[in-house]
Structures are given as structure tokens and as C-alpha cells.
C-alpha positions as CSV (number, residue, x, y, z in Angstrom):
1,X,-224.7,-93.3,51.0
2,X,-225.7,-90.9,54.0
3,X,-229.7,-90.8,53.9
4,X,-231.2,-86.9,54.4
5,X,-234.7,-86.0,54.2
6,X,-236.5,-82.5,53.7
7,X,-238.0,-81.4,57.0
8,X,-241.9,-80.4,57.5
9,X,-245.3,-81.1,58.7
10,X,-246.0,-84.5,56.4
11,X,-246.0,-87.4,57.8
12,X,-242.8,-88.7,59.2
13,X,-240.8,-85.4,58.9
14,X,-239.3,-84.2,61.6
15,X,-239.8,-80.2,61.8
16,X,-236.0,-78.8,63.5
17,X,-235.1,-75.4,64.2
18,X,-231.7,-73.4,64.9
19,X,-232.1,-70.7,66.9
20,X,-229.6,-68.2,67.6
21,X,-228.9,-65.8,70.1
22,X,-225.9,-64.3,71.4
23,X,-224.4,-62.5,74.9
24,X,-221.8,-60.6,76.2
25,X,-219.0,-63.3,77.9
26,X,-218.4,-66.6,77.0
27,X,-219.1,-67.7,80.4
28,X,-222.6,-66.5,79.7
29,X,-222.6,-68.3,76.6
30,X,-221.6,-71.4,77.5
31,X,-224.2,-71.4,80.6
32,X,-227.1,-70.7,77.9
33,X,-225.6,-73.3,76.0
34,X,-225.4,-75.9,78.7
35,X,-229.1,-74.9,80.7
36,X,-230.9,-74.9,77.5
37,X,-229.5,-78.4,76.8
38,X,-230.0,-79.8,80.5
39,X,-233.8,-78.6,80.2
40,X,-234.2,-80.5,77.2
41,X,-234.6,-77.4,75.0
42,X,-232.3,-77.8,72.6
43,X,-230.3,-81.3,71.8
44,X,-227.0,-79.6,71.4
45,X,-226.0,-76.1,71.5
46,X,-222.8,-74.4,70.0
47,X,-220.6,-71.0,71.0
48,X,-218.8,-69.3,68.8
49,X,-216.9,-65.6,69.4
50,X,-216.2,-63.6,69.9
51,X,-218.0,-61.7,67.2
52,X,-218.3,-58.1,66.7
53,X,-222.1,-56.6,67.0
54,X,-222.8,-53.2,65.9
55,X,-226.6,-52.6,66.1
56,X,-228.9,-49.7,66.7
57,X,-230.2,-49.5,70.2
58,X,-231.7,-46.5,72.0
59,X,-231.3,-43.8,69.4
60,X,-227.2,-44.5,68.4
61,X,-224.8,-47.3,67.2
62,X,-223.3,-49.5,69.2
63,X,-220.6,-51.6,68.7
64,X,-220.1,-55.0,71.2
65,X,-218.0,-58.0,71.5
66,X,-220.3,-61.1,72.0
67,X,-220.5,-64.9,71.6
68,X,-223.1,-66.2,69.6
69,X,-225.4,-69.4,70.3
70,X,-227.1,-71.9,67.7
71,X,-229.2,-74.1,69.8
72,X,-230.5,-77.3,67.4
73,X,-234.5,-78.2,68.4
74,X,-237.4,-79.5,67.3
75,X,-240.1,-77.0,66.2
76,X,-242.3,-78.0,68.5
77,X,-239.9,-77.3,71.4
78,X,-239.6,-73.9,70.1
79,X,-242.1,-71.8,72.5
80,X,-240.3,-73.9,75.6
81,X,-236.6,-72.7,73.8
82,X,-237.8,-69.2,73.3
83,X,-239.3,-68.9,77.3
84,X,-236.6,-70.4,78.8
85,X,-234.1,-67.7,76.8
86,X,-236.1,-64.5,78.0
87,X,-235.9,-65.7,81.4
88,X,-232.1,-66.7,81.2
89,X,-230.9,-63.7,79.5
90,X,-229.7,-61.2,81.0
91,X,-230.0,-58.8,77.9
92,X,-233.5,-56.4,78.3
93,X,-234.3,-57.2,74.4
94,X,-232.3,-60.3,74.1
95,X,-232.2,-61.3,69.8
96,X,-233.7,-64.7,69.4
97,X,-234.2,-65.6,65.9
98,X,-235.0,-69.3,64.5
99,X,-234.3,-70.9,61.0
100,X,-236.0,-73.6,59.8
101,X,-233.7,-77.0,58.9
102,X,-235.3,-77.2,55.2
103,X,-232.8,-80.8,54.5
104,X,-230.3,-82.6,56.8
105,X,-229.1,-86.4,57.8
106,X,-231.9,-87.8,59.0
107,X,-230.1,-90.0,61.9
108,X,-229.3,-86.9,63.2
109,X,-232.7,-84.9,62.9
110,X,-234.3,-87.6,64.7
111,X,-231.2,-87.2,67.0
112,X,-232.4,-83.8,67.9
113,X,-236.5,-84.5,68.0
114,X,-235.6,-87.2,70.9
115,X,-233.2,-85.4,72.7
116,X,-236.1,-82.1,73.3
117,X,-238.5,-84.8,73.8
118,X,-240.8,-83.6,76.4
């Protein structure tokens, strides 16, 4: 049986986030993914795309082909990841959205924490 546990701030519990961003080329997405992992602000990053994004920008509705990057990081490393993404990203206002992981494989969540430890 696989072990799972809830994440949070209690004793012995990990706090892990998934963090989403997008960019306009596959190469930029791969560069952001590998750069964040190399900087240890994310344990893992997955690139998905292309996706079609529809959004309002400067008063107009825009449609663009983008690639999503989903990072896995320890909640304690979120600020470092956000800072890193803001500096590395070429968008004026990059999408950076964090979602808490409320349950998961204990071994995987512990790995995320180890790989993002300072």
C-alpha cells in the first residue's frame, strides 16, 4: 500500500506547492523549467503545450499559443521561485500561480522538499 499524507504546517508534514507559468515558445519553457531546477527553487518542472490562452491585455482580448510550465516546490521556497521566475521570464506580467498540494505520496513530497532545500 502506498503511503500518502496531507501537507501543512503540522509536525512532520511537508508543505508542497505546484506553481504554474506560461511562455510563448517551447524553448523558453524548457529554459525556465531547467533553470528553476538547476537553481533548486523547484524539484521538478513539466512543460505542456502548446495550449491556447485567451486573455484580456491592455484593453483588448488576445489569443496566443503558449506553453505551460508546472513546477513542484516546497512552500518554503515559493518566494525564491517567484523571484527567480520574475527575473528570468520575458513577459511584462508573467502568470505565476501557486496551488497547495493537499495530499500526495509521502515519498514524492519528501523528495520535493529535499531537492529544493537551501
